[in-house]
N, C-alpha and C positions, 0 to 999 in steps of 0.2 A: 321738728315735726308737721306735717303739713296739716291744716284746721282737717277736720271729720265730723261736722254738723253741716249737714246740709238744710237743716229745716228747725227752724225754732219756735214751740207757742210759747209766747205771753199769756200770764191771764191775771187779770185786773181787777181794779173796786175802783178805776181812778173817775168813774161821773158824781159819786155824793159824799159826802165825808161819812153816812150813817150804813152806807153799800158794806163796808169792811165787816161790821156787826153781822149786816142781814146775810154777807157768806159762812158768815161761822153757824146759821140756823141750821137744825137736825131737821133732815125729813129723811126717815126711814132708817132711820139710825146712824145715820154719817150726816154729817157740816155739806152744805150745799156745793164750798169749794174744794170737798173729798170729792163729792161725784166727779165734780167737773176737772180736778186734777188723774180720778184716774181713766175717768172716759177718752182726756188725751195722751194718757201713757199704753193705754192702749190701741192707738191707733200705732201701727209699724214705721206708717212715711214720716215719722215726728220722733227726731233723733232726742232732742231736748224739749222738756216742759219746766218752765222757772215763774214762783211766783212771783208775784211785786209786792211785796208786803210794806204796807203802811206802819212809819217806824212802833206807833204806842200798838199794833197787833200783830209783831213779825212774833215774838212770841204764841199764842193764840194760834197763828198762821201754822207754825211748824207743827204746834201739837196736835193740829187735824193734819197736818199730813205726813206725820211720824208716820216712819216702814214704808213711806213710796219712795219711787226715784222718781223726785223733786225736786229742784233748786230752788230755794227759798231766799231771797232777796228784800234785806230792808233797802228802802230807798222814799223819799219824797217824790221821784216820778221819774215816768214809766225812762227816762231817760238817764237817769241815771242808773236804773238798774240795767237798761240796755248795755253798761260802759260795764259791767261788770263781763259779761258772757262775748261782748264781741269780738276778745283776739280767737276764742275759740269757732267762729263760723265759717266758712267756706266763702268767697267771692260770688258762689251764682246759691247760695243762702235764700231761701224762703220765712220767711216772720209774720207768724200770727200774732195778729194781739187779740183774747177770747175775754170775754165779760163773764169774770167768774160765779153769774149769776144766771147765766146760761145754761146751768147745769146738766141737761138733757137735751142737745143738740148733738142731733144721728151722727155716726161717725162718716156716714154719705157726704152728709153737709161740710167737712172738712175734710174730705177727700175732695170734693168738687174744687172748694179754695185754692188746696196745697196744688191742683191738676191745673186752673187760671193761671194761674204767675208760674206755675213751672213751663206752659206754653206760650207765654211773653207780655201774658197784659203785669204792668208791673203794682196796679193792684185791682184786688178780689174784693166783694163783699157776695156774702148769702142775701136775697131779700121775697121778700110775700107782698102778693099786691095788695093794694089798698080796700078793703074791705067794708069801712064804714063811712059814713056820705060825710065830706066838709064840706066845713062852713067859711066865710071871710068876716068879719065884724069889723065896726067901727069902734072908735074911742068908748063911746056909749054902750057898749056891746049889742048892739043891732043889726041883726045880719044885714051881711051886704052883695053878697054874692054864694055862691053854690060851684065847689074850684070842681075843673073835671078830672075825674080819678083813678082815666084810665093810661096817664103817662106817671101815676103816685105810686111810693111804694114803701114799705117800711122796710127799714134794714135793720140786719140780725151779725150777730157775731159767731167764725171770727171774719177780723175783717186781716186779707192775706197781702202783703205786700213785698215782691222785690225787695233786695239788700241794699239796691240803689238810692229804692223810692221811698225804703225806711227811715235812712239818712236824711232824704229830702226831708220826711215831713218833720222830721223829729229839729230839723235845724226851725222850722217853725210852730213847732208844737211843743210839749217837753214831756204831752200824752199823748199823741196823736192814737188816732182808733174812728170810729164812725163819721167824727167832722172831718176828716181828711182822706173821703173816696169821690170827691171829684174828677169826673173821666173815670172813675174803676169800671172795670169790666159787674158782673152779676151773672149769679149760680142761684137755685132753686133753695128757696130757702126750706124751713120746716115749725108747724106752729107748734113742736116738741122743744125748739131752741126760743119758748119764751122767756121773757125775763122776769124772776123768781122772787115778788117785789113786795107782794103784797100779801093777806089775809088770803083770800082767792085765792092766788097764784100758787101758794104753800100749795093751801088746800089739791089742785090741780096736778104740783110734783109729789104728794102723798100719794095719789092716786095711780100717776104713771110708775113711780118705786110699787107699791103696793104689788099691780098687774103685773110686773115681771114679763110680762109677752112683747115688749115694744123691737120691732125688729130694728138691727141695725145700731144702738145708738150709741153715745158717746159714751 
C-alpha cells in the first residue's frame, strides 16, 4: 500500500533540558503541550502529529495527550523519532518542526508555512521584524556599535521542510529546527506565537486562553 501521510508535524522540546517540564505547565487547565497538539490536530492540512518525548518525560507527555490522536514517540533526538514514522511518509511529504512551547501559534501561520513548502521552498520559517534596538559589545561589555535592524528578523516555528530538505538537515543535526534555516523562505509570524517560557509569558498565555476570542487560533 502506498504511503498516505503527506504532512507530518513533530512537536519538540529540544532547546533546553528544562523545556520538557515547561511544556507540561498548565495554562487554562491544560498543559502547554496539550494546547499545541490540539491546535495542530485541528489543522486539516496536517495528516499526522507526533510528539517527540524525551525518555524521562514520555509517560507525562502521554498523560498530557491522553485522548488526542497524537503519536508520542520517546527518543533522545528528533532523528530517532523521525525514523519511527519515516516509512509512513509519501515522497512529497511536508515535515513541520514545532516548538511545544509556542502553544498559541495561529493556524494561518501554520498554513502559510505548509503552503510555502508546497509551492517549492525547501525550507520555510515564520518571522517577525525585529523591534528592539540591537547592540554589539566588546569583551568587556562596552557597546561598540548599533546593528541595522532593517534586515533582522526573529524566527518562530513551525519550521517547514520538504522531505529531502529534512533528511539533509538530519544528516547535519540530530535535532534540526531554527538552526537549520539558512536560505529558507519566510512567511509572516505572529505575536501570539511567542515562546511561553517565563512567568511573564505564562501570564500572557493565561490571558489569551481566558479571552477566548482569538481569531483563527492554533
